[in-house]
C-alpha positions as CSV (number, residue, x, y, z in Angstrom):
1,M,118.4,34.2,112.3
2,K,116.4,31.5,113.8
3,S,112.7,31.7,114.2
4,P,112.1,33.6,117.4
5,S,110.4,32.0,120.4
6,T,108.0,34.2,122.7
7,G,109.3,32.1,125.7
8,M,112.9,32.7,124.9
9,S,112.1,36.6,124.5
10,A,109.5,36.9,127.2
11,W,111.9,38.4,129.8
12,S,114.0,40.6,127.4
13,N,113.7,44.3,127.2
14,P,114.3,46.7,124.2
15,L,115.4,49.4,126.5
16,H,118.7,47.5,126.4
17,P,119.5,46.8,122.8
18,D,123.1,46.2,123.8
19,V,121.9,43.1,126.1
20,F,119.3,41.9,123.8
21,P,120.6,42.4,120.0
22,G,118.3,39.9,118.7
23,V,115.3,41.8,119.8
24,R,116.4,45.1,118.5
25,K,117.1,43.6,115.2
26,M,113.6,42.2,115.2
27,E,112.0,45.7,116.2
28,A,113.9,47.3,113.5
29,E,112.7,44.8,110.8
30,V,109.0,45.0,111.8
31,V,109.5,48.9,111.4
32,R,111.1,48.6,108.0
33,M,108.5,45.9,106.7
34,C,105.7,48.5,107.6
35,C,107.7,51.3,106.0
36,T,107.8,49.2,102.9
37,M,104.2,48.4,103.0
38,F,103.3,52.0,103.5
39,H,105.4,52.9,100.3
40,G,108.0,54.8,102.3
41,D,111.6,55.4,100.7
42,A,114.8,55.1,102.2
43,S,114.3,58.2,104.5
44,S,111.2,56.6,105.9
45,C,111.5,55.5,109.7
46,G,109.5,54.6,112.9
47,V,109.3,52.6,116.2
48,M,106.9,50.1,117.5
49,T,104.7,50.8,120.4
50,T,102.2,49.2,122.7
51,G,99.0,50.0,120.4
52,G,97.3,52.5,118.6
53,T,96.6,55.0,121.3
54,E,100.3,55.2,122.1
55,S,101.3,55.4,118.3
56,I,98.9,58.5,117.9
57,I,100.0,60.2,121.0
58,M,103.6,59.8,119.9
59,A,102.7,61.6,116.6
60,C,101.0,64.3,118.4
61,K,104.1,64.8,120.5
62,A,106.3,64.8,117.7
63,Y,104.3,67.5,116.0
64,R,103.9,69.4,119.1
65,D,107.6,69.6,119.9
66,Y,108.5,70.4,116.2
67,A,105.9,73.4,116.3
68,I,107.3,74.6,119.7
69,N,111.0,74.1,118.9
70,V,111.1,74.8,115.1
71,K,108.4,77.0,114.1
72,G,108.0,78.9,117.3
73,I,104.4,78.2,118.1
74,K,103.6,78.7,121.7
75,K,100.3,76.9,121.9
76,P,100.3,74.1,119.4
77,E,96.8,73.2,118.3
78,M,95.7,69.8,116.3
79,L,92.8,69.6,114.0
80,V,91.1,66.0,113.9
81,P,87.7,65.0,112.5
82,V,84.8,64.3,114.9
83,S,85.1,60.5,114.1
84,A,88.9,60.4,114.9
85,H,89.8,58.0,117.5
86,A,89.7,59.3,121.3
87,A,93.4,58.8,121.5
88,F,93.8,62.3,120.0
89,D,91.9,63.6,122.7
90,K,94.1,61.8,125.2
91,G,97.0,62.9,123.5
92,A,95.9,66.5,123.8
93,Q,95.3,66.2,127.5
94,L,98.5,64.4,128.3
95,L,100.5,66.8,126.0
96,G,98.6,70.1,126.9
97,M,97.6,70.7,123.5
98,R,94.5,72.1,122.4
99,I,92.5,69.7,120.0
100,R,89.7,71.2,117.9
101,H,87.3,68.6,116.3
102,V,86.2,69.2,112.6
103,P,82.5,68.2,111.6
104,L,81.7,65.5,109.3
105,D,79.5,65.6,106.1
106,P,76.4,64.1,107.4
107,E,75.7,62.0,104.2
108,T,79.3,60.4,103.7
109,M,80.3,60.5,107.3
110,K,84.0,61.9,105.8
111,V,85.4,65.0,107.4
112,D,84.2,68.2,106.1
113,I,87.3,69.4,104.1
114,A,86.0,73.0,103.6
115,A,85.4,73.1,107.3
116,M,89.0,72.0,108.2
117,R,90.2,74.5,105.8
118,K,88.6,77.3,107.6
119,M,89.6,76.1,111.2
120,I,93.3,76.1,110.3
121,N,95.1,79.0,112.1
122,R,98.7,80.2,113.0
123,N,98.8,77.5,115.9
124,T,97.8,74.6,114.0
125,C,100.6,72.1,114.4
126,M,99.0,69.1,112.7
127,L,96.1,67.8,110.7
128,A,94.7,64.2,111.0
129,G,92.3,61.8,109.3
130,S,91.6,58.3,109.5
131,A,91.9,55.3,107.2
132,P,89.1,54.2,108.0
133,Q,87.5,55.9,111.0
134,F,86.3,53.5,113.7
135,P,82.6,54.4,114.1
136,H,81.3,54.0,110.6
137,G,84.2,52.6,108.7
138,V,84.5,55.4,106.1
139,M,87.8,56.4,104.7
140,D,88.5,60.2,105.3
141,P,89.5,62.0,102.1
142,I,93.1,61.7,102.8
143,I,94.5,63.1,99.5
144,E,92.7,66.4,100.3
145,I,93.9,66.6,103.7
146,A,97.5,66.2,102.7
147,G,96.6,68.8,100.2
148,L,95.9,71.2,102.8
149,G,98.9,70.0,104.9
150,L,101.1,71.2,101.8
151,R,99.3,74.3,101.2
152,Y,99.6,75.4,104.8
153,D,102.9,73.7,105.7
154,I,101.4,71.5,108.2
155,P,102.2,68.0,109.1
156,V,99.5,65.3,108.3
157,H,98.8,62.1,110.2
158,V,96.9,59.1,108.7
159,D,95.4,57.1,111.6
160,A,95.4,53.7,110.1
161,C,95.5,51.7,113.3
162,L,92.3,49.9,112.1
163,G,92.9,49.5,108.4
164,G,96.7,49.4,108.3
165,F,96.9,45.7,107.5
166,L,94.0,45.6,105.2
167,I,94.0,48.5,102.8
168,P,97.8,48.1,101.7
169,F,96.7,44.5,100.5
170,M,93.3,45.6,98.9
171,D,94.7,46.2,95.6
172,D,96.0,42.8,95.2
173,A,92.8,41.5,96.5
174,G,90.8,42.9,93.9
175,F,89.4,45.9,95.9
176,P,91.4,49.1,95.0
177,L,91.3,52.3,96.9
178,A,92.8,55.6,96.5
179,P,96.1,55.9,98.0
180,F,96.3,57.1,101.6
181,D,100.1,56.4,102.5
182,F,103.4,57.9,101.7
183,R,102.4,57.9,97.8
184,V,100.2,61.0,98.8
185,E,102.5,64.1,99.1
186,G,101.8,65.7,102.1
187,V,101.2,62.6,104.4
188,T,104.0,62.8,107.1
189,S,103.0,59.9,109.3
190,I,100.9,56.8,109.6
191,S,99.7,54.8,112.7
192,A,98.8,51.0,112.2
193,D,98.1,48.2,114.6
194,T,100.2,45.1,114.0
195,H,97.9,43.6,116.8
196,K,94.5,43.9,114.7
197,Y,94.4,42.7,111.2
198,G,98.4,42.0,111.4
199,Y,97.5,39.2,113.8
200,A,100.1,40.0,116.2
201,P,99.6,39.6,119.9
202,K,97.8,42.5,121.7
203,G,100.2,45.3,122.6
204,S,102.0,46.0,119.3
205,S,101.5,48.8,116.9
206,V,103.8,50.9,114.7
207,I,104.0,54.7,114.3
208,I,105.8,55.4,110.7
209,Y,107.2,58.8,109.6
210,N,108.2,59.7,106.1
211,E,111.6,61.3,107.3
212,P,113.7,61.2,110.4
213,K,113.1,64.8,111.6
214,W,109.7,63.9,112.8
215,R,110.9,60.9,114.9
216,H,113.4,62.7,116.6
217,H,110.9,65.1,118.1
218,Q,109.3,62.1,119.2
219,F,112.1,61.0,121.2
220,F,112.7,61.5,124.9
221,V,116.5,62.1,125.8
222,T,117.7,63.4,129.1
223,P,121.8,63.4,129.2
224,D,122.1,64.5,132.9
225,W,120.1,62.1,135.1
226,P,122.4,60.8,137.7
227,G,121.5,57.3,136.7
228,G,123.0,57.8,133.3
229,I,121.9,59.0,129.8
230,Y,118.2,58.1,129.5
231,A,116.8,57.9,126.1
232,T,113.7,56.1,125.0
233,P,111.7,56.0,121.6
234,T,108.1,56.1,123.3
235,I,106.2,56.5,126.5
236,G,107.3,53.7,128.4
237,G,110.8,52.7,129.5
238,S,111.0,48.8,129.7
239,R,109.1,47.0,127.1
240,S,108.2,43.6,126.4
241,G,110.7,41.9,123.9
242,G,108.4,39.0,123.9
243,I,105.8,41.0,122.0
244,V,108.3,42.3,119.6
245,S,109.3,38.9,118.7
246,A,105.8,37.5,118.4
247,C,104.9,40.4,116.2
248,W,108.0,39.9,113.9
249,A,106.9,36.2,113.8
250,A,103.3,36.9,112.7
251,L,104.5,39.3,109.8
252,V,107.1,36.7,108.6
253,Y,104.8,33.7,109.2
254,H,101.7,35.3,107.2
255,G,103.6,37.4,104.5
256,K,102.1,39.3,101.8
257,R,100.2,36.1,100.1
258,G,98.6,35.6,103.4
259,Y,97.6,39.1,104.3
260,V,96.2,39.3,100.7
261,D,94.1,36.4,101.1
262,Y,92.8,37.5,104.6
263,T,91.9,40.8,103.1
264,R,90.0,39.5,100.0
265,S,87.8,37.0,102.4
266,I,87.1,40.0,104.9
267,I,86.5,42.8,102.2
268,Q,84.1,40.3,100.4
269,T,82.3,39.4,103.7
270,T,82.0,43.1,104.5
271,R,80.5,43.9,101.1
272,K,78.0,41.0,101.7
273,I,76.8,42.3,105.0
274,E,76.5,46.0,103.8
275,E,74.6,44.8,100.5
276,G,72.2,42.5,102.9
277,C,71.7,45.3,105.5
278,R,70.9,48.0,103.0
279,K,67.6,45.9,101.8
280,I,66.5,45.4,105.5
281,K,63.4,47.5,106.6
282,G,64.0,49.7,109.6
283,V,67.7,50.1,109.5
284,F,70.3,52.0,107.3
285,V,74.0,51.8,106.5
286,Y,76.0,55.0,107.4
287,G,78.1,56.3,104.7
288,K,79.9,53.9,102.4
289,P,82.0,51.4,104.2
290,E,85.2,50.7,102.2
291,V,87.1,48.4,104.5
292,S,85.8,46.1,107.3
293,V,83.3,48.3,109.3
294,V,79.6,48.3,108.8
295,A,77.4,51.0,110.7
296,L,73.8,50.7,111.1
297,G,71.3,53.3,112.2
298,S,67.4,53.5,112.4
299,N,64.9,56.3,111.9
300,D,62.0,53.9,113.2
301,Y,63.3,52.8,116.7
302,N,66.1,52.9,119.1
303,I,68.9,51.1,117.3
304,Y,70.4,50.0,120.7
305,Q,67.6,47.8,121.3
306,L,68.5,46.1,118.2
307,S,72.0,45.6,119.5
308,D,70.6,44.3,122.8
309,R,68.9,41.5,121.1
310,M,71.7,40.8,118.8
311,G,73.7,40.2,122.0
312,K,71.0,37.7,123.1
313,R,71.9,35.8,119.7
314,G,75.5,35.8,120.4
315,W,76.6,38.7,118.3
316,N,78.9,41.4,120.1
317,L,78.5,44.8,118.3
318,N,79.8,48.2,119.2
319,A,77.4,50.8,120.4
320,L,78.1,54.3,119.2
321,Q,76.8,57.8,119.5
322,Y,76.5,61.0,118.0
323,P,74.8,59.7,116.0
324,P,73.0,56.7,117.6
325,S,74.4,53.7,115.9
326,I,75.9,50.3,116.1
327,H,78.5,48.6,114.2
328,I,80.4,45.1,113.3
329,A,83.8,45.0,112.6
330,V,84.3,42.2,110.2
331,T,87.1,39.6,111.0
332,V,88.6,36.3,109.6
333,L,85.9,34.5,111.9
334,H,83.1,36.2,110.2
335,T,84.4,34.9,106.8
336,H,83.7,31.4,107.6
337,P,80.7,29.9,105.7
338,G,77.3,30.6,106.5
339,V,78.2,33.5,109.2
340,A,77.5,36.5,107.1
341,E,74.2,35.2,106.0
342,R,73.2,34.4,109.6
343,F,74.1,37.8,110.6
344,I,71.9,39.3,108.0
345,K,69.1,37.0,108.7
346,D,69.2,37.8,112.5
347,I,69.4,41.7,111.8
348,D,66.2,41.2,109.5
349,E,64.3,39.0,111.9
350,L,64.9,41.3,114.9
351,S,64.3,44.5,112.9
352,K,61.0,43.2,112.0
353,E,60.4,42.2,115.5
354,I,61.0,45.5,116.8
355,L,58.8,47.3,114.1
356,E,55.7,45.0,114.8
357,N,56.0,45.0,118.6
358,P,57.7,48.2,119.9
359,P,59.2,47.6,123.4
360,K,57.3,49.9,125.9
361,D,60.7,50.5,127.9
362,A,64.2,50.3,126.9
363,G,66.7,48.2,128.7
364,G,70.4,47.4,128.5
365,S,72.5,49.5,126.2
366,A,69.4,50.9,124.9
367,A,68.8,52.7,128.0
368,L,72.4,53.6,128.8
369,Y,73.4,55.0,125.5
370,G,70.0,56.7,125.2
371,M,70.2,58.4,128.7
372,A,73.8,59.2,128.3
373,Q,73.2,61.1,124.9
374,S,70.6,63.1,126.3
375,I,72.3,64.4,129.4
376,P,73.2,68.0,128.8
377,D,75.9,68.1,131.7
378,R,78.7,65.9,130.0
379,S,80.4,65.9,133.6
380,L,77.9,63.6,134.8
381,V,78.6,61.0,132.1
382,G,82.2,61.3,133.0
383,E,81.5,60.5,136.7
384,M,79.8,57.4,135.5
385,A,82.6,56.4,133.5
386,W,85.1,56.9,136.5
387,C,82.7,54.6,138.5
388,Y,83.0,51.8,135.9
389,L,86.8,52.1,135.9
390,D,86.8,52.0,139.8
391,A,84.5,48.9,139.6
392,V,86.8,47.3,137.2
393,Y,89.7,47.4,139.9
394,S,87.4,46.2,142.9
395,T,87.7,42.9,144.9
396,K,85.7,41.4,147.4
397,I,86.7,42.5,151.0
398,S,86.1,38.8,152.3
399,E,88.7,37.8,149.7
400,K,91.5,39.7,151.1
401,P,94.0,38.9,148.3
402,T,97.6,39.1,149.4
403,I,101.0,37.9,148.2
404,E,102.1,35.2,150.7
């Protein structure tokens, strides 16, 4: 097959594989490459999606439908760590499922396995863990979660959307971690974003299963529509063939050697930042970051004040809550010479500045997140978020944008 061109496939549609056989082949090969990467056998399978949220929702749908149609569970529930991605909450809302959040160990920030075991009941249709979780970059104990899945006959999903294209290469990069993929008996599905550390364009991810029976419950098929038999693997109908071909090209171009090299640089830089931040007065590192995220907190001042001041120096850090924290997600850009050292230096200088001259009032994200966490009526916070989303789509009346 010739190397694909995004321009050539931009108007193609994987919904019609008979019309676009090349795109169909590339999507199948992306899925198979990822199955192999996660040590799946010949029975492993999956699909491409538009992102991690859709990948997670598809896993939720598969296990919900399996619970209802095969196990006879009328009200399926999922158990996920408090730190699990909000896509699980979104999936629960869209699919009419109950979601129950399992607490974390306050020291390690990993999900509390004993608490998860106690929360399992006859309606539990899936367990989940993160590799790693987004807020603090900590790996959940996947082997233990998979053990619960085997013991109670419950499928286990591993959300590797963030680390899916780092962790598989950490062994070869010199930073081995405990297995989290299909080598672990009990793991039945994995989500991984090709558009993060896979370096494919935004809008691509994969959901992989250890055997076809799960994927069958993910599919949507209606045979009696007047427009014909309608069958789709994911939420969307029409999709972008251009994204598929660009993703295929990224995986083939970078190859295993390229991903190992990127991973080595990213993990080295992450460890350097973690080590440097642990020595800085006024801040602490949450848990033990094992992949590419380092989360910081403070017992001495409002951590969001540090985030605001880092923003003025050009750093874009994520503000987190419950508990108050900020984090940096290390990418290839941060591996360039001097960048990690500058980050540590800026954190050190600004932390000292805040300790020596505490601000009288909080501003920016310090005020926003501090206020949001203190409001007991969470519906008010939701209304604030709705206002924000409304504002995103606003235009000036005077502009009157039209299609002419």
